[in-house]
Backbone as CSV, one residue per row, in Angstrom:
resi,resn,N_x,N_y,N_z,CA_x,CA_y,CA_z,C_x,C_y,C_z
1,MET,0.819,-1.172,-0.022,0.090,0.009,-0.001,0.822,1.156,0.089
2,ASP,1.905,1.332,0.864,2.738,2.493,0.944,3.549,2.755,-0.421
3,ASP,3.881,1.610,-1.020,4.626,1.683,-2.278,3.738,2.291,-3.337
4,ASN,2.400,1.800,-3.355,1.411,2.332,-4.404,1.182,3.858,-4.094
5,PHE,1.051,4.182,-2.859,0.785,5.502,-2.324,2.007,6.485,-2.795
6,ASN,3.167,5.960,-2.529,4.316,6.816,-2.960,4.493,6.981,-4.385
7,GLU,4.198,5.912,-5.140,4.361,5.870,-6.591,3.258,6.832,-7.206
8,HIS,2.071,6.793,-6.652,0.990,7.751,-7.148,1.376,9.189,-6.870
9,ASN,1.806,9.503,-5.696,2.288,10.858,-5.401,3.386,11.271,-6.289
10,SER,4.409,10.425,-6.464,5.595,10.788,-7.358,5.045,11.223,-8.726
11,GLY,4.109,10.412,-9.245,3.537,10.696,-10.537,2.850,12.114,-10.621
12,VAL,2.015,12.330,-9.680,1.282,13.528,-9.623,2.210,14.772,-9.416
13,ILE,3.207,14.662,-8.581,4.197,15.666,-8.374,4.883,15.970,-9.606
14,GLU,5.309,15.023,-10.348,5.992,15.197,-11.598,5.127,15.891,-12.672
15,GLN,3.972,15.517,-12.740,3.019,16.109,-13.650,2.703,17.585,-13.247
16,SER,2.541,17.799,-12.060,2.177,19.162,-11.549,3.307,20.129,-11.939
17,ALA,4.565,19.670,-12.014,5.709,20.572,-12.307,5.605,21.067,-13.770
18,THR,4.715,20.499,-14.563,4.531,20.948,-15.891,3.357,21.822,-16.068
19,ASP,2.617,22.010,-15.052,1.321,22.825,-15.073,1.804,24.268,-15.072
20,GLU,1.827,24.993,-16.220,2.266,26.358,-16.389,1.376,27.298,-15.516
21,GLN,0.121,27.102,-15.445,-0.755,27.966,-14.686,-0.470,27.800,-13.216
22,LEU,-0.283,26.673,-12.705,0.036,26.448,-11.307,1.347,27.087,-11.044
23,GLN,2.411,26.909,-11.881,3.661,27.577,-11.618,3.528,29.115,-11.584
24,ARG,2.778,29.672,-12.523,2.605,31.026,-12.474,1.867,31.696,-11.300
25,VAL,0.801,30.966,-10.903,0.118,31.353,-9.769,0.954,31.307,-8.415
26,THR,1.724,30.223,-8.408,2.675,30.040,-7.246,3.679,31.192,-7.231
27,ARG,4.178,31.518,-8.445,5.252,32.542,-8.417,4.704,33.858,-7.993
28,ASP,3.458,34.141,-8.452,2.786,35.472,-8.141,2.508,35.494,-6.728
29,TRP,2.035,34.409,-6.127,1.639,34.394,-4.736,2.996,34.590,-3.838
30,PHE,4.073,33.881,-4.315,5.281,33.918,-3.525,5.759,35.467,-3.445
31,ASP,5.774,36.094,-4.550,6.299,37.458,-4.643,5.361,38.357,-3.747
32,ALA,4.079,38.139,-3.825,3.157,39.001,-3.146,3.351,38.845,-1.632
33,ALA,3.372,37.554,-1.223,3.459,37.203,0.255,4.799,37.749,0.705
34,SER,5.914,37.720,-0.045,7.227,38.086,0.392,7.229,39.583,0.724
35,ARG,6.453,40.418,0.008,6.435,41.850,0.183,5.859,42.101,1.575
36,TRP,5.150,41.123,2.238,4.596,41.313,3.572,5.472,40.511,4.557
37,GLU,6.761,40.217,4.306,7.699,39.523,5.039,7.121,38.243,5.716
38,TYR,6.523,37.462,4.750,5.784,36.247,5.179,6.656,35.301,5.917
39,SER,7.890,35.172,5.639,8.782,34.147,6.226,9.185,34.538,7.734
40,TYR,8.943,35.802,7.978,9.296,36.223,9.504,8.181,35.951,10.426
41,HIS,7.085,35.411,9.954,5.866,35.316,10.783,5.794,33.970,11.612
42,PHE,6.843,33.043,11.529,6.746,31.796,12.113,7.919,31.592,13.114
43,THR,7.539,30.720,14.079,8.576,30.340,15.246,8.640,28.882,15.208
44,TRP,9.776,28.393,15.916,9.884,26.945,16.094,10.346,26.815,17.565
45,LEU,9.424,26.213,18.416,9.735,26.092,19.826,10.128,27.296,20.432
46,GLY,9.474,28.410,20.005,9.631,29.726,20.622,10.513,30.726,19.965
47,ARG,11.330,30.290,18.974,12.307,31.192,18.371,11.890,31.403,16.871
48,PRO,12.007,32.649,16.456,11.756,32.954,15.024,12.605,32.159,14.161
49,ILE,11.946,31.483,13.120,12.717,30.558,12.252,13.056,31.184,10.943
50,ILE,12.353,32.277,10.574,12.477,33.009,9.359,12.658,32.010,8.066
51,GLN,11.719,31.145,7.895,11.641,30.268,6.882,10.200,30.099,6.391
52,PHE,9.999,29.695,5.109,8.678,29.408,4.663,8.311,27.978,5.310
53,PRO,7.128,27.759,5.683,6.805,26.433,6.346,7.045,25.303,5.357
54,GLN,6.895,25.490,4.081,7.123,24.401,3.143,8.571,23.966,3.205
55,ASP,9.541,24.861,3.301,10.918,24.456,3.372,11.287,23.830,4.748
56,ILE,10.484,24.303,5.805,10.681,23.534,7.084,10.293,22.080,6.935
57,VAL,9.149,21.786,6.304,8.747,20.424,6.197,9.731,19.632,5.297
58,ALA,10.318,20.268,4.227,11.249,19.659,3.419,12.517,19.170,4.229
59,MET,12.958,20.115,5.029,14.185,19.785,5.806,13.821,18.675,6.856
60,GLN,12.674,18.771,7.406,12.302,17.590,8.290,12.295,16.234,7.675
61,GLU,11.905,16.194,6.360,11.878,14.981,5.666,13.434,14.597,5.388
62,ILE,14.196,15.498,5.047,15.650,15.168,4.780,16.293,14.653,5.956
63,ILE,16.020,15.401,7.045,16.766,14.960,8.377,16.337,13.588,8.763
64,TRP,15.029,13.344,8.667,14.486,12.071,9.041,15.069,10.989,8.257
65,GLN,15.205,11.221,6.947,15.713,10.244,5.975,17.279,10.016,6.209
66,ILE,18.023,11.127,6.358,19.494,11.031,6.308,19.902,10.634,7.800
67,LYS,19.128,11.128,8.774,19.681,10.897,10.151,21.106,11.373,10.385
68,PRO,21.396,12.633,10.182,22.724,13.136,10.170,23.198,13.091,11.687
69,ARG,24.532,13.001,11.853,25.147,13.245,13.158,25.632,14.619,13.286
70,VAL,25.721,15.356,12.218,26.137,16.742,12.257,25.306,17.484,11.225
71,ILE,24.704,18.569,11.606,24.150,19.636,10.724,24.898,20.907,10.876
72,VAL,25.389,21.477,9.803,26.106,22.713,9.853,25.197,23.788,9.124
73,GLU,25.001,24.894,9.833,24.230,25.922,9.171,25.093,27.195,9.339
74,THR,25.200,27.845,8.120,25.799,29.129,8.083,24.692,30.215,8.029
75,GLY,24.823,31.222,8.883,23.779,32.248,8.892,22.674,31.845,9.900
76,ILE,22.622,32.211,11.156,21.737,31.585,12.154,20.609,32.529,12.486
77,ALA,20.796,33.880,12.180,19.778,34.944,12.479,19.350,34.839,13.890
78,ARG,18.069,34.612,14.259,17.477,34.557,15.525,17.571,33.208,16.187
79,GLY,18.023,32.164,15.385,18.177,30.965,16.039,17.140,29.841,15.833
80,GLY,15.954,30.250,15.234,14.920,29.324,15.113,15.230,28.086,14.313
81,SER,16.095,28.197,13.329,16.357,27.024,12.549,17.319,26.138,13.243
82,LEU,18.297,26.656,14.098,19.120,25.886,14.899,18.354,25.071,15.833
83,ILE,17.270,25.713,16.537,16.496,25.006,17.406,15.718,23.855,16.663
84,PHE,15.223,24.137,15.620,14.496,23.159,14.714,15.298,21.988,14.429
85,TYR,16.534,22.259,13.880,17.523,21.111,13.553,17.828,20.239,14.757
86,ALA,18.069,21.013,15.933,18.385,20.295,17.148,17.259,19.449,17.581
87,SER,16.025,19.981,17.527,14.838,19.203,18.000,14.658,17.998,17.138
88,MET,14.944,18.052,15.885,14.889,16.901,14.975,15.923,15.807,15.388
89,LEU,17.113,16.283,15.716,18.176,15.332,16.066,17.779,14.621,17.447
90,GLU,17.117,15.530,18.308,16.739,14.943,19.650,15.708,13.838,19.439
91,LEU,14.785,14.017,18.427,13.763,12.939,18.110,14.430,11.788,17.585
92,ILE,15.430,11.995,16.819,16.123,10.746,16.173,16.913,10.037,17.237
93,GLY,17.463,10.778,18.196,18.279,10.109,19.204,19.802,10.048,18.782
94,GLY,20.603,9.503,19.656,22.074,9.520,19.381,22.653,10.745,19.781
95,ASP,23.859,11.041,19.250,24.698,12.129,19.761,24.830,13.253,18.721
96,GLY,23.866,13.370,17.860,23.899,14.381,16.727,24.012,15.860,17.342
97,ILE,24.705,16.697,16.624,24.858,18.065,16.944,24.543,18.978,15.766
98,VAL,24.219,20.231,16.107,24.122,21.276,15.080,25.167,22.350,15.275
99,ILE,25.874,22.796,14.270,26.936,23.784,14.359,26.278,24.947,13.664
100,GLY,26.237,26.106,14.408,25.700,27.306,13.839,26.773,28.398,13.719
101,VAL,27.001,28.895,12.451,28.084,29.886,12.200,27.453,31.249,11.739
102,ASP,27.865,32.186,12.357,27.283,33.585,11.993,28.395,34.628,12.292
103,VAL,28.478,35.546,11.312,29.469,36.585,11.512,29.129,37.543,12.733
104,ASP,27.892,37.591,13.061,27.480,38.460,14.153,26.326,37.743,14.952
105,ILE,26.663,37.112,15.995,25.561,36.464,16.861,25.205,37.535,17.963
106,ARG,24.128,38.259,17.715,23.692,39.279,18.590,23.484,38.883,19.996
107,ALA,23.788,39.704,20.998,23.805,39.276,22.327,22.375,38.756,22.745
108,HIS,21.272,39.500,22.454,20.012,39.076,22.702,19.676,37.758,22.120
109,ASN,20.028,37.477,20.911,19.770,36.228,20.315,20.605,35.034,20.960
110,ARG,21.826,35.362,21.242,22.683,34.414,21.982,22.075,34.000,23.243
111,VAL,21.611,34.946,24.062,20.916,34.617,25.334,19.745,33.751,25.148
112,GLU,18.917,33.969,24.210,17.750,33.120,24.005,18.098,31.709,23.505
113,ILE,19.131,31.650,22.633,19.580,30.393,22.098,20.117,29.505,23.187
114,GLU,21.055,30.175,23.993,21.752,29.378,25.021,20.863,29.044,26.078
115,LYS,19.892,29.571,26.438,18.891,29.105,27.503,17.888,28.183,27.041
116,HIS,17.860,27.799,25.767,16.744,26.956,25.284,17.167,25.531,25.576
117,PRO,16.226,24.673,25.799,16.473,23.301,26.110,17.259,22.541,25.072
118,MET,17.130,23.009,23.875,17.806,22.241,22.687,19.244,22.710,22.568
119,MET,19.700,23.730,23.434,21.045,24.092,23.346,22.103,23.033,23.580
120,LYS,21.669,21.944,24.200,22.586,20.909,24.517,23.080,20.154,23.239
121,ARG,22.433,20.445,22.088,22.793,19.842,20.852,23.477,20.877,19.834
122,ILE,23.624,22.101,20.336,24.060,23.210,19.513,25.443,23.592,19.933
123,ARG,26.264,23.957,18.849,27.506,24.512,19.027,27.534,25.924,18.208
124,LEU,27.839,27.007,18.871,27.864,28.266,18.194,29.274,28.761,17.894
125,ILE,29.498,29.177,16.721,30.734,29.703,16.196,30.547,31.145,15.628
126,GLU,31.183,32.193,16.206,30.956,33.453,15.600,32.156,33.895,14.733
127,GLY,31.871,34.345,13.526,32.894,34.854,12.683,32.322,34.511,11.297
128,SER,33.177,35.012,10.288,32.718,34.937,8.841,32.875,33.425,8.508
129,SER,31.787,33.065,7.873,31.621,31.546,7.430,32.841,31.173,6.560
130,ILE,33.354,32.106,5.775,34.408,31.741,4.833,35.759,32.041,5.384
131,ALA,35.924,32.541,6.575,37.313,32.654,7.136,37.970,31.324,7.357
132,GLU,39.166,31.185,7.084,39.788,29.867,7.313,39.764,29.330,8.731
133,SER,39.924,30.167,9.614,39.989,29.900,11.026,38.538,29.297,11.520
134,ILE,37.475,29.902,10.832,36.122,29.435,11.199,35.834,28.090,10.493
135,VAL,36.236,27.978,9.260,36.088,26.675,8.612,36.865,25.603,9.281
136,THR,37.994,25.950,9.794,38.773,24.910,10.491,38.103,24.432,11.754
137,GLN,37.512,25.355,12.462,36.736,25.001,13.669,35.578,24.062,13.246
138,VAL,34.876,24.317,12.258,33.817,23.489,11.778,34.320,22.028,11.447
139,ARG,35.510,22.000,10.683,35.981,20.734,10.361,36.325,19.919,11.642
140,ASP,36.949,20.677,12.639,37.236,19.905,13.836,36.017,19.359,14.480
141,PHE,34.848,20.001,14.482,33.700,19.608,15.126,33.083,18.326,14.479
142,ILE,33.249,18.287,13.048,32.707,17.239,12.334,33.627,16.046,12.156
143,ALA,34.782,16.075,12.539,35.763,15.073,12.473,35.199,13.685,13.062
144,ASN,35.357,12.691,12.229,34.827,11.267,12.524,33.324,11.217,12.850
145,ARG,32.546,12.119,12.255,31.170,12.082,12.471,30.496,11.999,11.014
146,ALA,29.632,11.225,10.793,28.774,11.142,9.501,27.459,10.471,9.827
147,PRO,26.458,10.727,9.089,26.440,11.661,7.902,26.427,13.115,8.276
148,VAL,26.901,14.005,7.368,26.920,15.386,7.503,26.015,16.076,6.615
149,LEU,25.132,17.000,7.078,24.170,17.865,6.379,24.677,19.265,6.430
150,VAL,24.749,19.892,5.300,25.148,21.352,5.396,23.977,22.266,4.832
151,VAL,23.800,23.451,5.482,22.780,24.325,5.014,23.522,25.708,4.951
152,LEU,23.396,26.274,3.816,23.930,27.569,3.601,22.823,28.661,3.565
153,ASP,22.926,29.661,4.436,21.927,30.674,4.574,22.322,31.912,5.228
154,SER,23.558,32.419,4.891,24.146,33.648,5.306,24.044,34.724,4.239
155,ASN,25.238,35.287,3.993,25.240,36.447,2.950,24.930,35.725,1.557
156,HIS,23.964,36.245,0.863,23.381,35.685,-0.252,24.114,36.101,-1.637
157,THR,25.275,36.960,-1.571,25.793,37.401,-2.763,26.567,36.175,-3.495
158,HIS,26.658,36.257,-4.786,27.318,35.292,-5.516,28.653,34.870,-4.975
159,ASP,29.475,35.818,-4.753,30.833,35.541,-4.377,30.970,34.839,-3.052
160,HIS,30.110,35.328,-2.022,30.099,34.666,-0.805,29.558,33.225,-0.734
161,VAL,28.472,33.046,-1.370,27.945,31.718,-1.440,28.874,30.782,-2.202
162,LEU,29.559,31.276,-3.338,30.436,30.367,-4.085,31.623,30.046,-3.190
163,ALA,32.082,31.060,-2.400,33.221,30.666,-1.427,32.772,29.721,-0.426
164,GLU,31.487,29.817,0.110,30.934,28.845,1.022,30.866,27.522,0.508
165,LEU,30.344,27.427,-0.776,30.268,26.149,-1.432,31.542,25.467,-1.579
166,ARG,32.560,26.136,-1.954,33.927,25.550,-2.075,34.498,25.060,-0.790
167,GLN,34.136,25.788,0.334,34.639,25.385,1.578,33.873,24.303,2.312
168,TYR,32.511,24.359,2.175,31.621,23.509,2.942,31.100,22.276,2.217
169,ALA,31.009,22.363,0.860,30.411,21.253,0.051,31.258,19.963,0.263
170,PRO,32.628,20.086,0.409,33.443,18.912,0.672,33.125,18.215,1.913
171,MET,32.558,18.925,2.923,32.168,18.243,4.233,30.998,17.357,4.151
172,VAL,30.145,17.568,3.101,28.941,16.744,2.985,29.217,15.380,2.587
173,THR,28.609,14.441,3.286,28.859,13.027,3.011,27.939,12.442,1.910
174,ALA,28.421,11.466,1.194,27.573,10.796,0.182,26.239,10.353,0.636
175,GLY,25.233,10.756,-0.084,23.866,10.374,0.325,23.169,11.386,1.028
176,SER,23.894,12.307,1.505,23.278,13.486,2.320,22.989,14.717,1.368
177,TYR,22.748,15.839,1.917,22.282,16.924,1.180,23.131,18.284,1.501
178,LEU,23.258,19.072,0.558,23.865,20.459,0.737,22.666,21.300,0.328
179,VAL,22.068,22.118,1.233,20.913,22.937,0.955,21.360,24.396,0.909
180,VAL,21.064,25.062,-0.225,21.436,26.339,-0.312,20.093,27.286,-0.475
181,PHE,19.801,27.959,0.616,18.683,28.773,0.751,18.730,30.173,-0.025
182,ASP,17.578,30.727,-0.369,17.438,31.896,-1.027,17.907,31.981,-2.506
183,THR,18.019,30.876,-3.050,18.319,30.782,-4.580,17.186,31.504,-5.287
184,VAL,15.921,31.566,-4.613,14.847,32.216,-5.287,15.044,33.674,-5.626
185,ILE,16.008,34.309,-5.097,16.338,35.712,-5.396,16.462,35.922,-6.897
186,GLU,17.005,34.913,-7.560,17.212,35.012,-8.968,15.872,35.159,-9.725
187,LEU,14.762,34.648,-9.196,13.510,34.575,-9.819,12.561,35.803,-9.436
188,MET,13.011,36.533,-8.456,12.106,37.605,-7.908,12.256,38.792,-8.720
189,PRO,11.279,39.725,-8.544,11.265,41.125,-9.156,12.652,41.669,-9.020
190,PRO,13.219,42.363,-9.979,14.503,42.951,-9.951,14.677,44.095,-8.892
191,ASP,13.499,44.695,-8.499,13.488,45.852,-7.582,13.205,45.394,-6.191
192,PHE,13.355,44.046,-5.966,12.814,43.529,-4.555,13.862,43.846,-3.493
193,PHE,15.147,43.983,-3.898,16.195,44.032,-2.864,17.031,45.369,-3.003
194,PRO,16.396,46.436,-2.996,17.100,47.681,-3.275,18.202,48.128,-2.320
195,ASN,18.119,47.605,-1.018,19.107,47.900,-0.071,19.934,46.725,0.375
196,ARG,20.057,45.687,-0.478,20.856,44.565,-0.198,21.936,44.502,-1.296
197,PRO,23.131,43.840,-0.970,24.096,43.652,-1.923,23.903,42.604,-2.963
198,TRP,22.732,41.923,-2.807,22.399,40.724,-3.683,21.159,41.180,-4.581
199,GLY,20.938,40.547,-5.672,19.749,40.666,-6.575,19.874,39.728,-7.653
200,ARG,19.139,39.949,-8.702,19.274,39.127,-9.956,20.674,39.206,-10.590
201,GLY,21.168,38.039,-10.887,22.442,37.958,-11.469,23.624,37.942,-10.430
202,ASN,23.321,38.049,-9.175,24.218,38.064,-8.124,23.653,37.514,-6.847
203,ASN,23.600,36.263,-6.795,22.856,35.662,-5.663,23.241,34.121,-5.556
204,ALA,22.515,33.418,-4.619,22.873,32.083,-4.266,22.671,31.125,-5.535
205,MET,21.630,31.436,-6.286,21.378,30.441,-7.546,22.492,30.581,-8.467
206,THR,22.989,31.836,-8.766,23.987,31.955,-9.758,25.334,31.343,-9.168
207,ALA,25.505,31.368,-7.797,26.677,30.630,-7.302,26.512,29.209,-7.404
208,VAL,25.379,28.601,-7.101,25.198,27.191,-7.205,25.411,26.646,-8.631
209,ARG,24.892,27.452,-9.696,25.100,27.007,-11.027,26.483,27.027,-11.420
210,GLU,27.414,28.005,-10.873,28.784,27.932,-11.171,29.399,26.801,-10.455
211,TYR,29.052,26.647,-9.280,29.775,25.571,-8.545,29.548,24.099,-9.077
212,LEU,28.321,24.009,-9.571,28.078,22.657,-10.175,28.806,22.382,-11.366
213,LYS,29.361,23.450,-11.939,30.280,23.148,-13.068,31.645,22.746,-12.666
214,GLU,31.969,23.017,-11.358,33.235,22.672,-10.787,33.258,21.317,-10.113
215,SER,32.051,20.842,-9.648,31.989,19.661,-8.877,31.055,18.673,-9.463
216,ASP,31.371,17.374,-9.519,30.429,16.367,-9.976,29.863,15.619,-8.860
217,ARG,29.928,16.100,-7.557,29.537,15.291,-6.389,28.067,15.515,-6.128
218,PHE,27.447,16.556,-6.759,26.140,17.005,-6.339,25.162,17.023,-7.569
219,GLU,23.923,16.764,-7.309,22.962,16.978,-8.386,21.724,17.680,-7.735
220,ILE,20.995,18.455,-8.489,19.815,19.136,-8.006,18.762,18.234,-7.832
221,ASP,18.136,18.007,-6.691,17.074,17.155,-6.426,15.781,17.966,-6.701
222,ARG,15.301,17.842,-7.921,14.158,18.688,-8.380,12.850,18.106,-7.749
223,THR,12.873,16.845,-7.286,11.641,16.299,-6.767,11.267,17.054,-5.591
224,ILE,12.047,17.665,-4.870,11.801,18.411,-3.694,11.099,19.731,-4.096
225,GLN,11.675,20.552,-4.902,11.085,21.818,-5.292,9.774,21.565,-6.014
226,ASN,9.660,20.560,-6.860,8.461,20.228,-7.508,7.317,19.803,-6.520
227,LYS,7.693,19.261,-5.417,6.685,18.833,-4.395,6.187,20.199,-3.598
228,LEU,7.186,20.943,-3.261,6.908,22.052,-2.428,6.109,23.195,-3.166
229,LEU,6.550,23.343,-4.469,5.943,24.468,-5.245,6.491,25.778,-4.610
230,ILE,6.049,26.092,-3.371,6.461,27.306,-2.628,7.703,26.943,-1.956
231,THR,8.919,27.627,-2.317,10.187,27.433,-1.676,11.113,28.547,-1.953
232,VAL,11.929,28.752,-1.060,12.990,29.822,-1.199,14.277,29.167,-1.827
233,ALA,14.230,27.847,-2.053,15.394,27.084,-2.504,15.235,26.377,-3.868
234,PRO,14.627,26.991,-4.939,14.582,26.282,-6.120,16.011,26.127,-6.666
235,GLU,16.367,24.830,-7.101,17.676,24.455,-7.549,18.715,24.589,-6.320
236,GLY,18.136,24.554,-5.142,19.040,24.699,-3.926,19.059,23.377,-3.189
237,TYR,18.224,22.432,-3.402,18.324,21.223,-2.741,19.284,20.277,-3.450
238,LEU,20.469,20.171,-3.023,21.536,19.435,-3.742,21.843,18.159,-3.010
239,LYS,21.694,17.043,-3.714,21.980,15.758,-3.184,23.378,15.323,-3.546
240,CYS,24.116,14.847,-2.420,25.525,14.424,-2.665,25.515,12.973,-3.162
241,THR,25.950,12.777,-4.314,25.984,11.487,-4.931,27.198,10.577,-4.858
242,LYS,28.240,11.353,-4.401,29.546,10.513,-4.290,30.437,10.992,-3.251
């Protein structure tokens, strides 16, 4: 029964990806909702997570499937995603940890994260995610631990994300995922980020496309974005194949 159910769903998802009207309506809704800061409206176990619910569900599915011993996240903001990942590892059991890297962990956010019950599975590292000293600290944490799942969600400029990809992608173990958030910037209206250093032509998606020309270890798992429809990470769910 489960096999039939999954096979049916896979077929419907694949077909829906070719529905141009559905894709257009979804794109319009995403842009309209984003103008109202939609992703800022949700929390996980009390902390703002700043993600679309659909991507939260996708990450839950990946974590449950992969059962990583280490999740590395660059760009932790208010800490909700760290708490989310840690709570998933708590459900799975074992000794899994979450490593959160941010160039500026603000004092009020650090206080809330460190007093949270899930802090027991979290390691915080403050500094630029692409600084060699920071990358070395992350490598030390993940030594002799597998599987490793990496999530990139910090500075979304092309150059920064590409530098992150070159540093962190090698840490991902075969069969796991490298998830690059906010690739959707490339698909959004060109006037959407007037006060940001990123925008169309200079963002996480352009970095992913360039990196995939350099490495043959990853492939875009389009089944995830096809299923979600609403996602900040089109072309950003990368499965490690070797």
